[in-house]
Steps between C-alpha positions, in 0.01 A plus 500: 500500500580370835784695684846322476840578629795555260849456619831557322705271519184276493569218715833504649766786601812527694445625847710825440324579186210735464165354420244698286138455631184597309132421514276494191129469448377706803211761453579867441656644826398184697642499843691182602752392755799313399653235737829303492590217739801277526581221749862446607652142532381485860135573395479858634289725287600842365239726353451843345203686354427827316195685385468600134258653255503373139535743205208602283578197273486260784878449497724517818867521449696519817772694308270770422223497763571620866378308797229679685541561890379218732724208400846381580645793285362788284631695191659370181681178625520240215674254744320601818315179530831321535703727712206563738456139576474464880500193720171409670713369791675777693868538486550264202750573229472362143795285408553239239644169622478276191626703203410227270136550537307830424275690728142474377324846476116497489329811370136575532269763367209581742192710460477832661700676776307358791647327824493208435518547121220359284485193262794362317499620139825360370814309628844398376798343624872570426831336587766720652822300434844524645719315255530579136498218260851369472638625820670221686463442873798306635512403876865546625643278787870536451726490813305708751298698252130471515353705227306511161659608172280658232646494143345698213435300163801447285867428569604836636723597664267725708579775748487329849323619807469350858158589655462520876166558699459617857435368857226263385768238409418204271549524118279747334539455122255744341709812467801290361285321241318830384846651455623196296210556269678820397829340411687464826639174650381530862582297802232515775706429804378354837707598803294391796171326581526254211587127480835451696600867535486666845137517650539858618695815458780494749812519289586483127831393348592691175675181389157357420417795286847483337428144383197626337689796332763254369231257376354783282851619387587148390169421324535458134175686435590802715682798325805613686717646626273596794152456612216726665327470836150580570361525857201629691487591874737259685601369164621844422758524783616139422555619144693811628718255716562274199594798286732619764703182547444268218666513151322499155222735580436773247160646589287491826140620510341544843124539550439670833820344633727598784874590506516382846497135590161411650351207693797252503879486537696501176818298487757480210827334570632680817279800450177547716239767446244520785137573439371844549328512850146601550285630785168343554369800683507686167230268350163654510182276485182632365150416642458260227809304612732602200855589604674807364869390513644792303690650790607172665858459353789706639691756295797329335689819500529526887682314766567126491230462233756639240654149502188388321544733195598282207830621353336548144797721398704164451252411229613497138153531340236746402204568743140555455278600797119467437332688799129516596469820682206379705692175608389443864728196559822716532664812376577388144567860367734566790688182428536591126613846574756382752620227279550763220690727728727218619575394142576850388724573798710210396533634138242248363239557238179666619219222508173557326231567752139485368230621757132440469274710717193312619677153456514267797756230593406208288570633142431180305489434129209690316129439588564320831239682727641702769527337836436765769566283792591131575664266741868559566676192607747676718255735682234221538209729419367686186707802400425803277698483171372852384392614160205652315357238260497693177843682557641159611372323183645771275834468694504126440461544126766765468748324737471179308604678183778691684644178646510336172659799330764513766598145466507514107718804528752345728478129419505515127698684226213651349288794647123429542295550193757369246483150369812308415555411139460131415 
């Protein structure tokens, strides 16, 4: 029989779900190279490959067979062909712009372990989708709000979350819709660089974010009395500011966020929080032109920079800090620890801090390949994000579960793992 690829699920899976890959019909102990490729919406190609040897029965199951040295990864890595995908264009990061269409994953089985590998023995394609059937995508243009609301199937009400991304601006929807697939009503909120919102990061008014919070609190399909906030990078310190000054927030999860205000002035009524200052002399640039900005920001515990420390002790919510210990963007672990000290010094509950050794800055939903370096809008050149691919991938899988468990615990009456009776 000719070799064939067996996938489970067969033709389509959600992006954050595992995909089982096996090859049948090979010769006993036959050596093959497996290759995956995927094009993003701009047409840029991502590829990964691994070397394998079939079993005595001509079967090759990636859940049981380790990859041999010489490919994108080695060892027993059932999902390696997905998390090891790398852009063929330097400094390019995989993002999903249109969540209503899937990514198309191509799989190939090639003869031998040569460079380049030998002839094509089998191929298959598989859709990696972002929207579960029945999840509704609702563009929101109410007052000043520019956002997209994702609602799970059914009438709800569902625990509500506002989702904020970082300095890239625009309106990324992929994390919000993947979260909605798990039973949350999630508002992906743009705050600059989108439609009629400010074009650049100069100053942000918390009144804008307050409108979004009130929109969620008043929504018939959002379960009260409070909502959750989820932010990564710059979105993290915005969530910290929201939690500190706005009412109706019960739980705030920060992924490599800061407890000092960064990059733009924050205003709320008559309160002004200046941004943490930085020193360009502390940026190191490698021979390959990649900037290391890890030491660029000043210490928010010293001198005038203390004014940029967000007064998170004012918050009436639970906090979760997700920290990549190899984050090269900024000192995420330091921020989490100082935020925790400040909360406890004011008699507040100690936040949950989950640290991941070997994880970089962009801790995304599961199976997004790690981006080691890409363009930074504010720096104007590629910067290091940090991370070691396998450890980073494992951190993404675990953090995704931890974030959902945190929101289930604090936004619903029932602890995770129990189902409500009909």
